[in-house]
C-alpha positions in Angstrom: 149.1 -158.2 137.2 148.7 -162.0 137.2 152.2 -162.6 138.7 151.4 -160.6 141.9 149.2 -162.3 144.5 148.0 -160.9 147.8 147.2 -163.7 150.3 144.7 -162.8 153.0 142.4 -164.5 155.5 139.4 -163.2 157.3 140.1 -161.4 160.5 143.8 -160.7 159.8 144.5 -157.3 161.4 147.4 -156.5 159.2 145.7 -156.9 155.8 144.4 -153.3 155.5 147.8 -151.8 156.3 149.8 -154.0 153.9 147.2 -153.6 151.1 147.5 -149.8 151.5 151.3 -150.0 151.4 151.3 -152.4 148.4 148.9 -150.1 146.5 151.0 -147.0 147.3 154.3 -148.8 146.2 152.8 -150.0 143.0 151.3 -146.5 142.2 154.7 -144.8 143.0 156.2 -147.1 140.3 153.5 -146.3 137.8 152.0 -149.8 138.0 148.4 -150.8 138.3 146.9 -152.3 141.4 145.0 -155.0 139.6 146.8 -157.9 141.4 144.9 -160.9 142.5 143.7 -161.1 146.1 143.2 -164.7 147.4 141.6 -165.7 150.7 143.5 -168.7 152.0 140.3 -170.3 153.1 139.4 -170.9 149.4 142.6 -172.8 148.7 142.9 -176.6 148.8 144.5 -178.2 151.9 147.4 -179.3 149.7 148.1 -175.8 148.3 151.4 -174.6 149.7 150.1 -171.0 149.8 148.0 -172.0 152.9 151.2 -172.3 154.9 152.2 -168.6 154.5 151.3 -166.2 157.3 148.8 -163.5 156.2 148.9 -161.1 154.7 151.6 -162.2 152.3 152.6 -160.8 148.9 153.7 -163.4 146.3 155.5 -162.3 143.1 155.7 -165.1 140.5 154.8 -167.6 143.2 157.6 -166.5 145.6 157.3 -164.5 148.8 158.2 -160.8 148.1 160.2 -160.7 151.3 162.1 -163.9 150.7 160.3 -166.3 153.0 160.8 -169.9 151.8 157.8 -171.7 150.4 156.1 -173.6 153.2 156.2 -177.4 153.3 153.7 -179.8 154.9 152.5 -180.1 157.5 151.1 -176.6 157.1 150.5 -174.6 160.3 147.0 -173.7 161.4 146.1 -170.0 160.9 146.8 -168.0 164.1 
C-alpha cells in the first residue's frame, strides 16, 4: 500500500501499540499490511513529515486523524 505511511522514530514508546492497532484494522478490512514504515531520522530537514509527532499514520500524504501538515520551523522530537 504505497499510499499508507507509518512514521516512526527510535525510542517512541507508542509505536508498537499503534502498529498493532493499524495492522489489526487493516486485516479486519481484508487489506494487506504492506504499508511503508519510515523512520523520521532518515528524512531531510526540509521534509514536512519530520514535523509530525510519532507514531503517525499518513494516508495519501495526510494525517489519518486529521492533523494539519506541519509548517516550518518543525519542532524537535520529544
